[in-house]
C-alpha positions in Angstrom: 4.9 -24.2 -9.6 7.7 -22.7 -8.1 10.8 -23.8 -9.8 14.7 -23.0 -10.4 16.0 -23.3 -14.1 19.8 -23.2 -14.1 21.1 -21.8 -17.6 24.7 -20.6 -16.2 26.4 -17.5 -18.0 25.3 -18.7 -22.3 24.5 -16.5 -24.6 25.9 -13.7 -23.0 26.2 -13.8 -19.0 23.6 -13.7 -16.7 21.0 -10.9 -18.6 18.9 -8.0 -16.9 16.2 -5.5 -17.4 15.5 -1.8 -17.9 14.1 -1.0 -15.1 15.9 0.3 -12.0 15.4 -1.6 -8.7 11.5 -1.3 -7.6 11.2 1.5 -10.7 7.8 0.3 -11.6 6.5 3.7 -9.9 2.8 3.2 -11.8 -0.1 0.8 -10.6 -3.0 0.2 -9.2 -3.4 -1.3 -5.5 -7.0 -2.1 -4.4 -6.6 -5.9 -2.8 -5.0 -8.2 -1.1 -5.1 -11.9 -2.8 -3.2 -14.5 -0.9 -2.9 -17.6 -2.9 -1.6 -21.1 -2.5 0.7 -22.5 -5.2 1.4 -26.1 -5.1 4.9 -27.9 -6.6 3.8 -32.1 -5.9 3.3 -34.1 -9.0 3.6 -31.5 -11.9 0.2 -29.5 -10.5 -1.0 -26.5 -8.0 -4.0 -25.2 -6.5 -5.0 -21.8 -5.7 -6.9 -20.5 -2.9 -7.8 -17.0 -2.5 -8.6 -14.1 1.2 -9.6 -11.1 -0.7 -8.8 -8.2 1.9 -9.2 -4.1 0.6 -6.1 -2.3 1.2 -7.8 1.1 0.9 -9.4 0.4 4.9 -11.1 2.8 6.8 -8.1 3.1 9.2 -6.3 5.0 6.0 -7.7 8.7 7.1 -5.9 11.8 6.1 -3.0 13.0 9.4 -0.6 15.6 9.5 2.1 14.2 10.3 4.7 15.7 13.4 8.4 17.0 12.4 10.4 13.5 13.0 13.5 13.4 14.8 16.4 11.2 14.1 18.3 9.8 16.5 21.9 8.0 16.5 23.3 7.1 12.9 21.3 7.4 10.1 23.1 6.3 6.8 21.6 5.1 3.3 22.9 4.8 0.0 20.7 6.4 -2.9 20.8 7.1 -6.5 22.3 10.4 -7.5 20.9 11.9 -11.2 22.7 14.8 -13.1 21.5 15.0 -16.6 21.4 11.2 -17.9 24.1 9.9 -15.5 23.8 7.7 -12.5 26.1 7.7 -9.7 25.5 6.3 -5.9 26.4 8.5 -3.0 26.3 7.6 0.6 23.8 10.1 3.1 24.5 10.2 6.8 23.1 11.9 9.5 24.7 12.0 13.1 24.3 14.3 15.8 22.3 16.8 13.8 25.3 16.7 11.3 23.8 15.7 7.7 26.7 14.9 5.0 26.4 13.6 1.5 29.9 12.2 -0.1 30.5 9.8 -3.7 30.3 6.4 -3.6 29.9 4.6 -6.8 31.0 6.9 -10.0 28.7 5.0 -12.1 26.2 2.8 -10.3 22.5 2.4 -9.3 20.2 0.3 -7.3 22.3 -0.2 -4.8 21.6 -3.2 -2.5 23.0 -4.3 1.0 22.4 -7.8 2.6 21.4 -7.3 6.5 24.5 -9.4 7.7 28.1 -9.2 5.7 30.2 -5.9 4.2 28.8 -6.0 0.6 27.0 -4.3 -2.1 25.2 -5.5 -5.1 24.6 -2.2 -7.9 24.3 -2.2 -11.5 26.4 0.0 -13.6 24.3 1.2 -16.4 24.8 1.3 -19.6 21.7 1.8 -21.5 19.7 5.1 -20.6 16.8 2.5 -19.5 19.5 2.2 -16.4 20.4 -1.3 -17.9 23.8 -2.4 -17.7 26.1 -5.0 -15.2 26.2 -6.6 -11.8 29.0 -5.8 -9.7 29.7 -6.8 -6.3 31.3 -4.6 -4.4 32.6 -3.9 -0.1 29.9 -1.6 1.2 32.2 1.1 0.7 32.2 0.9 -3.0 36.5 -1.1 -3.0 37.0 -3.9 -4.6 34.4 -4.2 -7.3 33.5 -7.5 -9.3 31.5 -7.6 -12.0 29.5 -10.8 -12.5 27.8 -10.1 -15.4 28.8 -9.1 -19.3 25.1 -8.6 -21.2 24.9 -4.8 -20.3 21.4 -6.3 -19.7 20.8 -6.7 -15.9 18.5 -4.7 -13.6 17.0 -4.3 -10.1 19.8 -6.5 -7.6 18.4 -7.4 -4.3 20.6 -9.0 -1.6 19.0 -11.5 0.2 19.3 -10.4 4.4 21.9 -13.6 4.9 24.2 -12.7 1.7 23.6 -15.7 0.2 22.3 -14.4 -2.6 21.8 -11.8 -4.9 18.6 -11.3 -7.1 18.2 -9.3 -10.2 16.4 -8.9 -13.2 17.1 -10.2 -17.3 15.5 -8.1 -20.1 14.4 -9.5 -23.4 14.1 -7.3 -26.2 12.7 -7.6 -29.3 15.4 -5.8 -31.7 18.7 -5.2 -30.4 18.1 -1.3 -31.1 14.7 -1.0 -29.3 15.5 0.9 -25.9 11.9 -0.7 -24.6 12.2 -4.7 -23.1 9.7 -6.8 -24.0 9.9 -8.7 -21.2 11.9 -9.5 -18.0 12.8 -12.3 -15.9 14.1 -12.6 -12.1 17.5 -14.4 -11.9 19.2 -15.9 -8.8 23.5 -15.6 -7.8 25.8 -16.3 -5.2 27.8 -12.9 -4.2 30.7 -15.1 -6.2 29.1 -15.3 -9.5 28.8 -19.0 -8.8 25.5 -21.2 -9.3 23.6 -18.5 -11.9 19.8 -19.7 -12.7 16.9 -18.2 -13.5 13.9 -18.1 -10.7 10.9 -19.9 -12.6 7.7 -18.5 -11.3 3.7 -19.5 -11.7 2.5 -15.8 -13.0 1.3 -14.9 -16.5 3.3 -11.2 -16.5 5.8 -9.8 -19.2 8.1 -8.7 -16.4 9.2 -10.5 -13.2 11.5 -8.4 -11.1 12.7 -9.1 -8.2 12.2 -6.1 -5.4 13.2 -7.4 -1.4 13.4 -10.5 0.5 12.1 -11.4 3.7 14.8 -11.5 6.8 15.6 -15.3 6.9 16.1 -15.4 3.0 13.7 -18.1 2.2 10.7 -15.9 0.6 11.7 -13.2 -1.8 9.1 -10.0 -3.1 8.5 -9.9 -6.8 6.7 -6.8 -8.6 5.1 -9.2 -11.9 3.8 -6.6 -14.3 1.7 -6.1 -17.5 2.7 -4.0 -20.2 2.1 -0.5 -19.6 -1.5 1.3 -20.5 -0.1 4.5 -22.7 -3.1 7.0 -23.5 -2.2 11.2 -25.1 -1.2 12.2 -21.2 -1.0 8.9 -18.8 1.0 5.8 -18.3 0.2 3.3 -16.4 1.4 -0.1 -15.7 -0.7 -2.8 -13.7 1.1 -4.9 -10.9 1.0 -7.4 -8.8 3.4 -8.3 -6.0 4.2 -11.7 -4.8 6.2 -12.9 -1.6 6.9 -16.0 -3.1 9.0 -19.0 -1.4 12.4 -19.7 -3.4 12.2 -23.3 -2.9 8.6 -23.9 -3.7 5.3 -24.1 -1.5 2.5 -21.3 -0.4 2.8 -17.9 -2.4 1.2 -14.5 -0.9 0.0 -12.3 -3.9 -0.6 -8.9 -3.3 -2.9 -7.8 -6.5 -2.5 -4.1 -8.1 1.0 -3.4 -5.5 4.3 -2.4 -6.1 7.8 -2.3 -4.5 7.6 -4.4 -1.5 9.7 -3.7 1.2 10.2 -6.1 4.1 10.5 -5.2 7.6 13.4 -6.2 9.4 10.8 -8.3 11.5 8.9 -9.6 8.9 6.0 -8.5 10.2 5.3 -5.9 8.0 5.7 -5.3 3.8 5.7 -1.5 3.1 4.2 -0.9 -0.6 3.1 1.8 -2.5 -0.4 2.8 -4.8 -2.3 5.0 -7.0 -5.5 3.7 -5.8 -6.5 6.7 -4.3 -6.0 8.8 -7.7 -4.1 11.6 -5.2 -2.7 14.0 -7.9 -0.2 13.7 -10.5 3.5 13.4 -11.5 5.6 13.7 -15.1 7.4 11.1 -16.1 8.4 12.4 -19.6 6.3 13.5 -22.1 3.0 11.7 -19.9 1.8 11.9 -16.9 1.4 9.3 -14.0 -1.3 9.4 -11.2 1.1 9.9 -8.1 1.6 7.1 -5.5 1.0 6.9 -1.7 2.7 4.4 0.8 1.1 2.0 2.7 1.9 -0.3 5.3 0.3 -4.0 5.7 0.4 -6.2 8.8 1.2 -9.5 7.4 -1.0 -11.2 9.9 -3.9 -9.6 10.1 -4.2 -8.6 6.7 -4.7 -5.2 7.0 -3.3 -2.2 5.0 -2.8 1.6 6.5 -2.0 4.6 4.3 0.4 6.1 6.0 1.0 9.7 3.4 -1.5 11.5 1.8 0.3 14.0 -0.6 -0.8 15.1 -3.6 2.1 17.0 -5.2 4.3 14.3 -4.1 4.5 10.0 -5.7 5.9 8.1 -3.1 7.9 5.3 -4.4 11.1 2.7 -3.0 10.5 2.1 -0.3 13.5 0.7 2.8 13.0 0.1 6.3 15.5 1.6 8.8 16.9 -1.3 10.9 14.9 -1.0 14.6 12.0 -0.9 12.3 10.9 2.7 14.0 10.6 4.1 9.9 10.5 4.1 6.1 13.2 5.8 4.1 11.8 6.1 0.7 11.5 8.9 -2.0 9.4 11.5 -3.5 9.1 12.7 -6.7 7.0 16.2 -7.6 5.9 17.0 -10.6 9.5 18.7 -11.9 10.7 15.4 -12.0 12.8 15.9 -8.7 13.3 13.3 -6.4 13.9 13.6 -2.3 15.1 11.5 0.1 12.7 10.9 3.5 11.9 8.8 6.2 8.3 8.5 8.1 7.1 6.0 10.9 5.6 2.9 10.0 2.0 4.6 11.5 2.7 7.8 9.5 2.2 10.0 12.9 5.9 11.8 12.0 7.8 12.6 9.0 11.6 14.1 8.5 13.7 14.7 5.6 17.0 12.7 4.8 18.4 14.7 1.5 20.9 17.4 2.0 18.9 20.6 1.4 21.7 21.7 -1.4 22.0 17.9 -2.7 20.6 17.1 -6.6 17.7 14.4 -7.5 18.1 11.5 -4.8 16.3 8.6 -5.5 16.0 4.5 -4.7 17.5 4.7 -1.3 18.9 1.5 0.5 19.3 1.5 4.1 22.8 0.7 5.2 21.9 -2.4 7.7 24.9 -1.1 10.4 23.3 2.1 10.7 21.4 2.6 14.4 19.8 5.5 13.2 15.8 6.1 15.3 13.3 8.1 14.3 10.5 9.6 16.8 8.0 12.0 16.7 9.1 15.8 18.0 
C-alpha cells in the first residue's frame, strides 16, 4: 500500500541520506518486473510479468561521433578533493564554456517548468547536508531543512514537489547510514511528509519523476555486499504512483531517468560484468547504460565500455539524447551525451575541466544530438 505520512519538521527538520542524487553506482540488472500494489481496505495484491532486460537487441555497436546543435546546458557537480560545488556547462555554436554556479552544493535538480533549482549543501563527507531551493542561476537560496542529513533531491516536472532522501544513522559519529527514507515537500517548505512505500529494503532513495508528476521513480536498495576487493549494492527501481495504485518494479536496477515524452526509462546495470572501476579502497563492477521502452517492456543496451562505468542519466529536453557521466579506473568523471539507440555519442565536459558528475539537463536548453 502506497501512502503518505505527515511528520513535519519536528526532531531536527526534514531529514536525509548519505547518497548523492542517483549515487548508488553498484548494481546487477537482469529482470524487469511489473507489479500491482492495491490501496483499498489495507490489503494489497501483486502480479508480475517478467522480461529479460539484457535482450538480443543489445549487440555491441561502435557509436559514430555525435554533433550537438542549439543550446546545450547542464548543471553538474564539480569535485576537487573533498570539496563539491555546482557548475554550469554550456555549448552553443561550437563554443563550450564552464562557469561556477553554487560554491558549496551537489545533486542539482530542476523542474521542467519554472526557474527554480533544488540542491544539497553538504555537511558530511558522504554528501549529506541540507536541502536548498534557489533560482535557477543559484541566486536567492532558501534553506528548507536543518538536519544536515538530506541528499538526493528530485524536482517533480511540474514544479509542485521536491523529493529527497532522509538517512538513519545508528550512531551520530558513524559516517555510513543504516537506512534512508524518501520525503516530499513543496518548494516553499510546506507540507513536508514521508512517502511510505511497501518495500522491505532499508534504503529508499528518490531518482526522478514522470513528466506529469503523477509517478516517482525510487531506488530501493539493500545493504552493500562487501568482499575484500569488491562492493556490490542490490537495488530495485520502483515507478510508484504518488497517490496510490499500480506500481512498476524493475528488479535489480538503478538510477532511472524518465524521458520527457514519458515513453522510456534510462537506467544503468552491471549485469554484463563488463570491467571494473575503483570506488576507493575497493572496486565495483562497471555499469552500462540501458533504455527501456515502457509500453513494449523491451530494453536496449546502448553503451559497451569495459574501462568506464556509466551512471546518472538525464534526458535532453527533445528526447534526442541522454546526458550522463562516466567514471574511469582513476575515479575521474566526465560528462557525455548519447542517442537513445546508442548510435552516436559526444563528450560535453570541457577538456580542461575537473571531475564532473551527476549532470542535470537545464529544461529551457534547446540542444539536439545527431550523428555526424
